[in-house]
Backbone as JSON, one array per atom type, in Angstrom:
{
  "sequence": "MKYLLTYTESIRNEYEKSSPSEYYIKNKHIYQNPHSDRVKKSLDFLLSKLNPGYFLDLGCGDGIVSEYLKKKGLSKFKGCDPNFKDIYQEKLGKECIDLSFEDIAKFGINEKFETIICSYSLHLCDENFFNLLLYQLSISCDNLVVISPSKYPSINETYFKLEEYSIIERTHIRIYSSKINKQ",
  "N": [[139.07, 164.76, 152.84], [135.72, 165.58, 152.32], [134.39, 168.65, 151.18], [131.61, 170.38, 152.03], [129.11, 172.68, 151.19], [127.66, 174.68, 153.62], [124.41, 175.42, 155.02], [124.39, 178.1, 155.74], [126.19, 179.3, 154.07], [126.23, 181.0, 151.0], [125.12, 179.65, 148.1], [124.46, 180.98, 145.84], [126.35, 183.05, 145.82], [128.57, 181.54, 145.15], [127.84, 180.82, 142.55], [128.05, 183.28, 141.3], [130.75, 183.67, 141.1], [131.55, 182.32, 138.84], [129.63, 180.62, 137.05], [126.38, 179.04, 137.35], [126.46, 176.51, 136.03], [129.26, 176.01, 135.72], [129.96, 175.96, 138.42], [128.56, 173.64, 139.34], [129.68, 171.64, 137.72], [132.28, 171.62, 138.69], [131.86, 170.98, 141.4], [130.16, 168.76, 141.61], [130.53, 166.18, 142.66], [130.72, 166.49, 145.35], [128.67, 168.03, 146.16], [125.8, 168.74, 148.13], [122.4, 169.2, 148.53], [121.45, 171.94, 150.36], [118.88, 172.44, 151.12], [117.36, 170.17, 151.39], [115.58, 169.01, 153.33], [113.46, 170.83, 153.33], [112.65, 170.63, 150.68], [111.7, 168.0, 150.64], [109.5, 168.2, 152.39], [107.95, 169.91, 150.87], [107.45, 168.23, 148.73], [105.84, 166.33, 149.98], [103.59, 167.93, 150.4], [102.91, 168.34, 147.7], [102.23, 165.69, 146.96], [99.93, 165.42, 148.45], [98.16, 166.87, 147.0], [98.28, 166.16, 144.32], [98.76, 163.47, 142.06], [101.74, 162.81, 140.72], [102.27, 161.03, 138.62], [103.8, 159.87, 135.63], [106.78, 161.41, 135.72], [109.06, 164.18, 135.12], [112.07, 165.06, 136.47], [113.2, 167.99, 136.51], [116.2, 169.77, 136.15], [117.52, 168.17, 137.92], [119.82, 167.65, 139.46], [121.58, 165.73, 141.8], [119.45, 164.08, 142.26], [117.52, 164.39, 144.35], [114.71, 164.91, 144.44], [113.61, 162.88, 142.78], [114.57, 160.59, 144.11], [113.29, 160.79, 146.62], [110.56, 160.71, 145.89], [110.54, 158.22, 144.7], [110.92, 156.6, 146.94], [108.45, 157.0, 148.01], [106.89, 155.44, 146.47], [106.57, 156.02, 143.74], [107.45, 155.18, 140.47], [107.82, 155.73, 137.81], [109.7, 157.75, 136.1], [112.05, 160.27, 134.99], [115.21, 161.94, 134.95], [116.56, 165.24, 134.38], [119.29, 167.01, 133.59], [122.07, 168.93, 132.8], [124.53, 168.68, 134.02], [124.68, 166.66, 135.98], [124.15, 164.13, 135.0], [125.54, 161.59, 134.96], [125.89, 160.98, 137.72], [123.23, 160.98, 138.64], [122.08, 158.87, 137.1], [123.61, 156.69, 137.97], [123.03, 156.67, 140.72], [120.2, 156.4, 140.82], [119.49, 154.61, 138.85], [118.01, 155.28, 136.65], [117.08, 156.88, 133.56], [118.69, 159.9, 132.58], [118.29, 162.89, 131.07], [120.47, 164.99, 129.33], [119.97, 167.88, 129.05], [120.05, 171.43, 128.98], [118.35, 174.35, 130.35], [118.32, 176.23, 128.31], [118.77, 174.58, 126.05], [116.35, 173.11, 126.08], [114.53, 175.2, 125.7], [115.18, 175.94, 123.08], [114.98, 173.54, 121.55], [113.09, 171.8, 122.63], [111.71, 169.03, 124.58], [110.79, 166.69, 123.54], [109.23, 164.64, 124.51], [106.45, 163.42, 126.39], [105.21, 164.18, 129.57], [103.39, 163.51, 132.58], [103.78, 165.18, 134.73], [106.06, 167.81, 135.32], [108.65, 168.46, 137.44], [110.34, 170.97, 139.01], [112.82, 171.75, 141.06], [114.26, 174.13, 143.06], [115.74, 175.31, 140.95], [114.66, 176.54, 138.62], [114.67, 179.29, 138.79], [117.18, 179.93, 137.99], [117.26, 180.08, 135.29], [118.11, 181.76, 132.34], [116.81, 184.92, 131.61], [116.46, 185.67, 128.97], [115.56, 183.52, 127.45], [113.49, 182.48, 128.9], [110.61, 182.6, 128.6], [110.25, 181.14, 126.23], [111.2, 178.68, 127.13], [109.17, 178.1, 129.01], [107.01, 177.79, 127.26], [107.85, 175.49, 125.81], [107.92, 173.63, 127.91], [105.21, 173.62, 128.57], [104.03, 172.28, 126.45], [104.96, 169.82, 126.88], [104.02, 168.66, 129.17], [101.35, 167.92, 131.54], [101.17, 169.06, 134.01], [103.04, 171.43, 135.89], [105.39, 171.71, 138.41], [106.79, 173.9, 140.64], [109.32, 174.37, 142.85], [110.76, 176.54, 145.03], [113.12, 178.9, 146.52], [111.96, 181.35, 146.81], [109.37, 183.65, 145.7], [109.93, 183.73, 143.09], [110.86, 182.03, 140.05], [108.75, 184.35, 138.33], [105.83, 183.34, 136.9], [103.87, 183.97, 134.27], [100.41, 183.75, 133.2], [100.28, 182.79, 130.58], [101.02, 180.29, 129.48], [100.62, 178.48, 131.53], [98.36, 177.66, 134.2], [97.94, 178.69, 137.48], [97.34, 176.44, 140.01], [97.66, 175.56, 142.66], [99.19, 176.95, 145.56], [101.62, 177.29, 148.01], [103.46, 178.03, 150.99], [106.02, 176.54, 152.6], [107.89, 176.32, 155.33], [109.47, 178.59, 154.48], [109.83, 177.87, 151.87], [108.65, 178.0, 148.65], [106.02, 176.51, 146.96], [104.55, 175.76, 143.97], [101.9, 174.69, 142.0], [101.07, 174.12, 138.76], [98.82, 173.94, 135.97], [98.97, 172.92, 132.59], [98.09, 175.16, 130.06], [98.24, 174.87, 127.37], [98.1, 172.12, 126.77], [95.51, 171.66, 127.49], [93.85, 172.7, 125.64]],
  "CA": [[137.8, 165.12, 153.44], [134.84, 166.3, 151.42], [133.93, 169.97, 151.6], [130.22, 170.6, 151.68], [128.61, 174.01, 151.53], [126.67, 174.65, 154.68], [123.23, 176.21, 154.73], [124.64, 179.52, 155.94], [126.96, 179.82, 152.95], [125.37, 181.26, 149.86], [125.49, 179.01, 146.85], [124.36, 182.03, 144.84], [127.66, 183.71, 145.75], [129.44, 180.64, 144.39], [127.44, 180.95, 141.16], [128.51, 184.56, 140.77], [132.19, 183.6, 140.82], [131.69, 181.84, 137.47], [128.25, 180.42, 136.58], [125.84, 177.83, 137.98], [126.94, 175.32, 135.35], [130.65, 175.79, 136.09], [129.98, 175.59, 139.83], [128.15, 172.25, 139.5], [130.68, 170.77, 137.09], [133.43, 171.55, 139.6], [131.5, 170.5, 142.73], [129.06, 167.8, 141.58], [130.79, 164.97, 143.45], [130.66, 166.81, 146.79], [127.5, 168.87, 146.42], [124.58, 168.24, 148.77], [121.41, 170.26, 148.57], [121.24, 172.39, 151.74], [117.44, 172.62, 151.34], [116.71, 168.88, 151.15], [114.43, 168.8, 154.22], [112.37, 171.69, 152.85], [112.19, 170.06, 149.43], [110.91, 166.8, 150.97], [108.21, 168.66, 152.93], [107.21, 170.43, 149.73], [106.99, 167.07, 147.96], [104.7, 165.77, 150.72], [102.46, 168.79, 150.04], [102.58, 168.01, 146.32], [101.54, 164.4, 146.94], [98.59, 165.57, 149.02], [97.34, 167.61, 146.03], [98.4, 165.69, 142.94], [99.58, 162.3, 141.76], [102.58, 163.26, 139.61], [102.32, 160.08, 137.52], [105.1, 159.82, 134.96], [107.29, 162.77, 135.89], [110.42, 164.58, 134.8], [112.74, 165.83, 137.52], [113.94, 168.97, 135.71], [117.24, 170.38, 136.97], [117.47, 167.16, 138.98], [121.01, 167.51, 140.29], [121.88, 164.33, 142.13], [118.21, 163.31, 142.29], [116.8, 164.44, 145.63], [113.27, 164.82, 144.2], [113.32, 161.54, 142.27], [114.84, 159.61, 145.16], [112.25, 160.88, 147.64], [109.3, 160.22, 145.33], [110.7, 156.77, 144.51], [110.66, 156.0, 148.25], [107.01, 157.13, 148.24], [106.2, 154.48, 145.61], [106.51, 156.4, 142.33], [108.55, 154.49, 139.78], [107.91, 156.16, 136.41], [110.29, 159.09, 136.06], [113.37, 160.52, 134.41], [115.84, 163.18, 135.36], [117.07, 166.1, 133.31], [120.29, 167.92, 134.13], [123.25, 168.86, 131.94], [125.76, 168.52, 134.79], [124.65, 165.56, 136.93], [123.62, 162.94, 134.35], [126.22, 160.36, 135.39], [125.6, 160.74, 139.13], [121.8, 160.65, 138.73], [121.84, 157.54, 136.55], [124.24, 155.71, 138.85], [122.33, 156.66, 142.0], [118.8, 156.0, 140.72], [119.26, 153.59, 137.84], [117.02, 155.79, 135.7], [117.62, 157.75, 132.52], [118.79, 161.34, 132.83], [118.5, 163.64, 129.84], [121.44, 166.04, 129.64], [119.58, 169.14, 128.4], [119.99, 172.64, 129.81], [117.14, 175.13, 130.11], [118.46, 176.83, 126.98], [118.54, 173.5, 125.08], [114.92, 172.82, 126.05], [113.87, 176.35, 125.08], [115.44, 175.94, 121.64], [114.68, 172.3, 120.84], [112.05, 171.02, 123.29], [112.1, 167.8, 125.27], [110.37, 165.62, 122.64], [108.59, 163.57, 125.27], [105.31, 163.92, 127.17], [105.17, 163.78, 130.98], [102.21, 163.98, 133.3], [104.23, 166.29, 135.58], [107.46, 168.22, 135.36], [108.94, 169.03, 138.75], [111.58, 171.74, 138.98], [113.09, 172.12, 142.44], [115.4, 175.0, 143.34], [116.6, 175.58, 139.8], [114.06, 177.3, 137.53], [115.05, 180.7, 138.93], [118.51, 180.09, 137.38], [117.11, 180.18, 133.84], [118.38, 183.07, 131.75], [115.54, 185.56, 131.24], [116.37, 185.82, 127.52], [114.8, 182.43, 126.84], [112.58, 181.94, 129.9], [109.26, 182.41, 128.05], [110.3, 180.03, 125.28], [111.29, 177.48, 127.97], [107.84, 177.82, 129.54], [106.2, 177.25, 126.16], [108.28, 174.11, 125.55], [107.46, 172.8, 129.03], [103.75, 173.52, 128.53], [103.61, 171.26, 125.47], [105.57, 168.55, 127.28], [103.46, 168.14, 130.43], [100.03, 168.35, 131.98], [101.37, 169.86, 135.23], [104.39, 171.91, 136.22], [105.54, 171.99, 139.83], [107.98, 174.71, 140.89], [109.7, 174.49, 144.26], [111.83, 177.53, 144.99], [113.37, 179.61, 147.77], [111.25, 182.63, 146.81], [108.22, 183.67, 144.79], [110.47, 183.74, 141.72], [110.56, 182.95, 138.96], [107.36, 184.73, 138.13], [105.3, 182.66, 135.72], [102.58, 184.55, 133.9], [99.45, 182.7, 132.87], [100.2, 182.55, 129.14], [101.13, 178.87, 129.19], [100.25, 177.68, 132.69], [97.41, 178.21, 135.16], [98.29, 178.35, 138.86], [96.29, 175.64, 140.66], [97.94, 175.5, 144.11], [100.37, 177.7, 145.99], [101.82, 177.22, 149.45], [104.81, 178.3, 151.49], [106.33, 175.58, 153.65], [109.21, 176.65, 155.89], [110.12, 179.56, 153.58], [109.96, 177.3, 150.54], [107.45, 178.23, 147.86], [105.66, 175.42, 146.06], [103.45, 176.15, 143.09], [101.45, 173.64, 141.09], [100.41, 174.72, 137.59], [98.35, 173.06, 134.9], [99.3, 173.47, 131.27], [96.99, 175.68, 129.27], [98.43, 174.39, 126.0], [97.59, 170.74, 126.67], [94.08, 171.64, 127.82], [93.1, 173.26, 124.5]],
  "C": [[136.98, 165.93, 152.45], [134.45, 167.63, 152.02], [132.5, 170.13, 151.12], [129.82, 172.01, 152.08], [127.56, 173.87, 152.62], [125.52, 175.56, 154.3], [123.51, 177.7, 154.83], [125.49, 180.12, 154.82], [126.06, 179.96, 151.73], [125.9, 180.58, 148.61], [125.4, 180.03, 145.72], [125.69, 182.79, 144.7], [128.66, 182.86, 144.98], [129.13, 180.72, 142.9], [128.05, 182.19, 140.53], [130.01, 184.58, 140.49], [132.46, 183.1, 139.4], [130.3, 181.75, 136.84], [127.72, 179.2, 137.31], [126.4, 176.55, 137.35], [128.39, 175.0, 135.74], [130.78, 175.36, 137.55], [129.64, 174.11, 140.0], [129.12, 171.28, 138.85], [131.85, 170.55, 138.05], [133.09, 170.84, 140.91], [130.49, 169.35, 142.75], [129.3, 166.56, 142.44], [130.76, 165.23, 144.96], [129.42, 167.6, 147.17], [126.4, 168.1, 147.14], [123.64, 169.42, 148.89], [121.15, 170.67, 150.02], [119.76, 172.55, 152.1], [116.68, 171.3, 151.28], [115.51, 168.63, 152.06], [113.22, 169.61, 153.77], [111.78, 171.13, 151.56], [111.29, 168.85, 149.72], [109.55, 167.19, 151.55], [107.34, 169.23, 151.82], [106.66, 169.29, 148.87], [105.83, 166.36, 148.66], [103.44, 166.59, 150.44], [101.98, 168.46, 148.63], [101.76, 166.72, 146.27], [100.15, 164.47, 147.55], [97.62, 166.25, 148.04], [97.26, 166.95, 144.66], [99.2, 164.4, 142.89], [100.43, 162.68, 140.55], [102.6, 162.31, 138.42], [103.73, 159.98, 136.96], [105.67, 161.23, 135.0], [108.72, 162.93, 135.44], [110.93, 165.44, 135.94], [113.7, 166.78, 136.8], [114.93, 169.74, 136.58], [117.5, 169.48, 138.18], [118.68, 167.1, 139.89], [121.28, 166.05, 140.56], [120.63, 163.5, 142.4], [117.42, 163.33, 143.57], [115.29, 164.27, 145.45], [112.91, 163.4, 143.77], [113.5, 160.48, 143.36], [113.74, 159.61, 146.21], [110.92, 160.32, 147.11], [109.36, 158.73, 145.02], [110.42, 156.04, 145.83], [109.17, 156.05, 148.61], [106.19, 156.24, 147.28], [106.08, 154.85, 144.15], [107.71, 155.78, 141.61], [108.73, 154.91, 138.33], [108.4, 157.59, 136.36], [111.62, 159.08, 135.34], [113.9, 161.78, 135.04], [116.24, 163.98, 134.14], [118.02, 167.11, 133.94], [121.54, 167.81, 133.27], [124.55, 168.58, 132.7], [125.82, 167.25, 135.64], [124.19, 164.23, 136.32], [124.23, 161.65, 134.9], [125.89, 160.01, 136.84], [124.15, 160.3, 139.31], [121.55, 159.21, 138.27], [122.44, 156.45, 137.43], [123.46, 155.56, 140.16], [120.93, 156.06, 141.9], [118.51, 154.91, 139.7], [118.21, 153.98, 136.83], [117.71, 156.71, 134.7], [117.64, 159.2, 132.99], [119.14, 162.01, 131.5], [119.46, 164.79, 130.15], [121.17, 167.33, 128.85], [119.59, 170.27, 129.42], [118.65, 173.33, 129.55], [117.17, 175.73, 128.71], [118.22, 175.79, 125.88], [117.05, 173.21, 124.94], [114.16, 173.96, 125.38], [114.02, 176.32, 123.56], [114.87, 174.72, 120.92], [113.54, 171.46, 121.43], [112.61, 169.78, 123.97], [111.77, 166.58, 124.41], [109.85, 164.39, 123.38], [107.49, 164.2, 126.11], [105.35, 163.33, 128.57], [103.86, 164.25, 131.59], [102.59, 165.22, 134.13], [105.71, 166.54, 135.36], [107.67, 168.93, 136.69], [110.31, 169.7, 138.66], [111.83, 172.31, 140.38], [114.39, 172.92, 142.55], [116.31, 175.2, 142.14], [115.98, 176.46, 138.73], [114.43, 178.78, 137.6], [116.44, 180.98, 138.34], [118.44, 180.25, 135.86], [117.34, 181.61, 133.38], [117.07, 183.67, 131.25], [115.37, 185.72, 129.74], [115.59, 184.69, 126.84], [113.82, 181.79, 127.82], [111.18, 181.67, 129.33], [109.21, 181.27, 127.04], [110.44, 178.7, 126.04], [109.91, 177.1, 128.51], [106.93, 177.25, 128.46], [106.55, 175.78, 125.92], [107.84, 173.17, 126.67], [105.95, 172.58, 128.96], [103.26, 172.5, 127.51], [104.15, 169.88, 125.83], [104.98, 167.96, 128.55], [102.03, 168.61, 130.63], [100.15, 169.31, 133.16], [102.83, 170.24, 135.38], [104.4, 172.24, 137.7], [106.86, 172.74, 140.01], [108.16, 174.83, 142.39], [110.89, 175.44, 144.28], [111.98, 178.25, 146.34], [112.64, 180.94, 147.88], [110.06, 182.54, 145.87], [108.65, 183.69, 143.33], [110.87, 182.34, 141.3], [109.06, 183.2, 138.86], [106.89, 184.1, 136.81], [103.94, 183.27, 135.4], [101.67, 183.43, 133.39], [99.26, 182.5, 131.37], [100.14, 181.06, 128.84], [100.65, 177.96, 130.32], [99.25, 178.43, 133.57], [97.82, 177.75, 136.55], [97.11, 177.64, 139.51], [96.44, 175.62, 142.17], [99.2, 176.31, 144.41], [100.46, 177.61, 147.51], [103.26, 177.58, 149.78], [105.0, 177.37, 152.69], [107.76, 175.85, 154.12], [110.04, 177.51, 154.92], [110.42, 179.0, 152.19], [108.62, 177.43, 149.83], [107.23, 177.03, 146.95], [104.42, 175.84, 145.29], [103.16, 175.0, 142.14], [100.63, 174.32, 139.99], [99.86, 173.61, 136.71], [98.66, 173.73, 133.57], [98.04, 173.94, 130.57], [97.05, 175.15, 127.85], [97.84, 173.01, 125.82], [96.11, 170.63, 126.99], [93.23, 172.16, 126.67], [92.61, 172.19, 123.55]]
}
C-alpha cells in the first residue's frame, strides 16, 4: 500500500529530517502534492491574466502545473526538477531539465522561455544564492509566476516587476515581468 502524506501532515517537517532533495528522492514514487486543487485554481487565475506561451515548469515535481496547463490547451513547455526528471518525462512525454536552483544560479538555464512558473518550491531555495537565481531567471524569461503557500519568498524589484498579485484559498500567486529582458 502506498503511503501518501495528508494535507494535515507537514511536508516541511519531513524536509527538516534531512533535506527537501533527500525527501523527494526517497518519496518521489509515492508523493502527491497536497495543494493540487489550490495550484489549479491559481493556474486558472494565471490564465485569466496572461498567456504563458512557451513555459518552463520550474521545480516541476511530477508535473501538476504542466499537466493542468496541457489540459487547458498549452503544448509548448518543459519541466525542470533535479529529482523528478524520469517521472515527469514518462508522465508528460516532455523534456525535463535536471537542474537544481543552485545549478541555475551558478550556470543559468541557457534557454529562453516566455514564462517560468514556479509552484510551491521557490521558497525552498537557499538564501545564499537566491538573488543570483533571480538574475538567471530574469535573463531566461519574460514573465515569472510564483505560486506559494505564503508571501515568501520575497522578491525585490531588482530583476522583476510585480504585475499581478492575488490570494486564492490561502495560496499566493504573483506574476512578475522581467526587468532585464525589457531593457
